C-alpha positions as CSV (number, residue, x, y, z in Angstrom):
1,M,-20.5,15.0,-0.6
2,A,-19.8,13.3,-3.9
3,T,-22.3,10.5,-5.2
4,V,-21.5,6.8,-6.0
5,E,-21.4,7.7,-9.7
6,R,-19.6,11.2,-9.3
7,H,-16.6,9.2,-7.2
8,T,-16.6,6.3,-10.3
9,E,-16.6,9.0,-12.9
10,I,-13.5,11.0,-11.1
11,S,-11.6,7.8,-11.0
12,A,-11.9,7.1,-14.5
13,D,-11.0,10.7,-15.4
14,F,-8.0,10.6,-12.8
15,L,-6.8,7.6,-14.4
16,H,-6.9,9.1,-17.8
17,H,-5.2,12.4,-16.8
18,A,-2.1,10.3,-15.0
19,E,-1.8,8.2,-18.2
20,S,-1.5,12.0,-20.1
21,M,0.6,13.5,-17.6
22,F,3.2,10.6,-17.6
23,R,3.3,10.7,-21.4
24,E,3.9,14.6,-21.0
25,G,6.8,14.0,-18.6
26,D,5.1,15.3,-15.4
27,L,5.7,12.9,-13.0
28,L,4.3,14.7,-9.8
29,Q,0.8,15.4,-11.5
30,A,0.9,11.4,-12.8
31,S,1.6,10.3,-9.5
32,E,-1.1,12.5,-7.7
33,K,-3.8,11.5,-10.3
34,A,-3.2,7.8,-10.5
35,W,-3.6,7.7,-6.5
36,G,-6.6,9.9,-6.6
37,A,-8.1,7.5,-9.0
38,A,-7.7,4.8,-6.8
39,A,-9.0,6.7,-3.6
40,H,-12.1,7.6,-5.6
41,C,-12.6,4.1,-6.7
42,L,-12.4,3.4,-3.2
43,K,-14.8,5.8,-2.0
44,S,-17.3,4.8,-4.8
45,I,-17.5,1.5,-3.2
46,A,-17.5,2.4,0.2
47,E,-20.3,5.2,-0.5
48,R,-22.0,2.5,-1.9
49,R,-22.0,0.2,1.0
50,G,-22.2,3.0,3.5
51,W,-18.8,2.7,4.9
52,S,-16.7,5.5,6.2
53,H,-14.1,7.0,3.7
54,G,-13.2,10.4,4.5
55,T,-9.9,10.0,5.6
56,H,-6.8,8.2,4.6
57,G,-7.2,5.7,7.6
58,A,-10.8,5.3,6.6
59,L,-9.5,4.3,3.1
60,G,-6.9,1.7,4.2
61,I,-9.7,-0.1,6.1
62,V,-11.9,0.1,2.8
63,V,-9.2,-1.3,0.9
64,D,-8.5,-4.3,3.8
65,R,-12.1,-5.0,4.1
66,L,-12.4,-5.7,0.1
67,A,-9.0,-7.5,-0.1
68,D,-10.9,-10.0,2.5
69,E,-13.5,-10.4,-0.2
70,S,-11.2,-11.0,-2.9
71,D,-9.5,-14.4,-4.6
72,D,-6.1,-12.7,-3.7
73,P,-6.0,-10.3,-0.6
74,R,-2.3,-10.1,-0.9
75,R,-2.3,-8.6,-4.4
76,I,-4.9,-6.0,-3.3
77,H,-2.7,-4.8,-0.3
78,N,0.2,-4.8,-2.7
79,L,-1.2,-2.8,-5.4
80,Y,-2.6,-0.6,-2.6
81,R,0.7,0.1,-1.3
82,S,2.4,0.8,-4.5
83,V,-0.5,3.6,-5.3
84,G,0.0,4.9,-1.8
85,M,3.8,5.3,-2.7
86,L,2.5,7.3,-5.4
87,H,0.6,9.9,-3.3
88,T,3.7,10.4,-1.5
89,N,5.9,11.0,-4.6
90,F,3.5,13.9,-5.5
91,Y,5.0,15.7,-2.1
92,E,8.7,14.2,-2.2
93,D,9.5,13.9,-5.9
94,W,11.7,10.8,-5.5
95,I,10.3,8.2,-7.5
96,P,11.8,7.4,-11.0
97,G,9.7,7.5,-14.2
98,K,9.8,3.8,-14.6
99,L,8.2,3.1,-11.1
100,V,5.7,6.2,-11.6
101,E,4.7,4.4,-14.9
102,G,4.5,0.8,-12.8
103,G,2.4,2.7,-10.3
104,I,0.0,3.9,-12.7
105,D,-0.3,0.3,-14.3
106,D,-1.0,-0.7,-10.6
107,A,-3.8,2.0,-10.0
108,R,-5.5,0.7,-13.3
109,E,-5.2,-2.9,-12.1
110,L,-6.1,-2.1,-8.5
111,I,-9.4,-0.3,-9.8
112,E,-10.2,-3.2,-12.1
113,R,-9.9,-5.6,-9.1
114,L,-11.8,-3.3,-6.8
115,T,-14.6,-2.8,-9.5
116,R,-15.0,-6.4,-9.6
117,I,-15.5,-7.0,-5.9
118,G,-17.3,-3.5,-5.6
């Protein structure tokens, strides 16, 4: 099982890779790396707090709990949905480049907001 620090490190690495993959035109990998960055950020916070985080459903609960602690729960939920769409895109390949780029931006914002709450 990864540690809090390892999840945090993976999150940063994946966000960097998402940006690089997008610049290279690999929208599928960019999408999945952005999702992974957000997921590992959630796992890091959940691990620190002793919360379950081993499934997609558990991550949804984590983000909901953190949104309740934020100053803008709706924004947290919207960002999470946007990033979740990127995860789907990895398998379906249906999102155009501008939406992938926006999703990467949303992943970055979500990570920043969650880190402040964390």
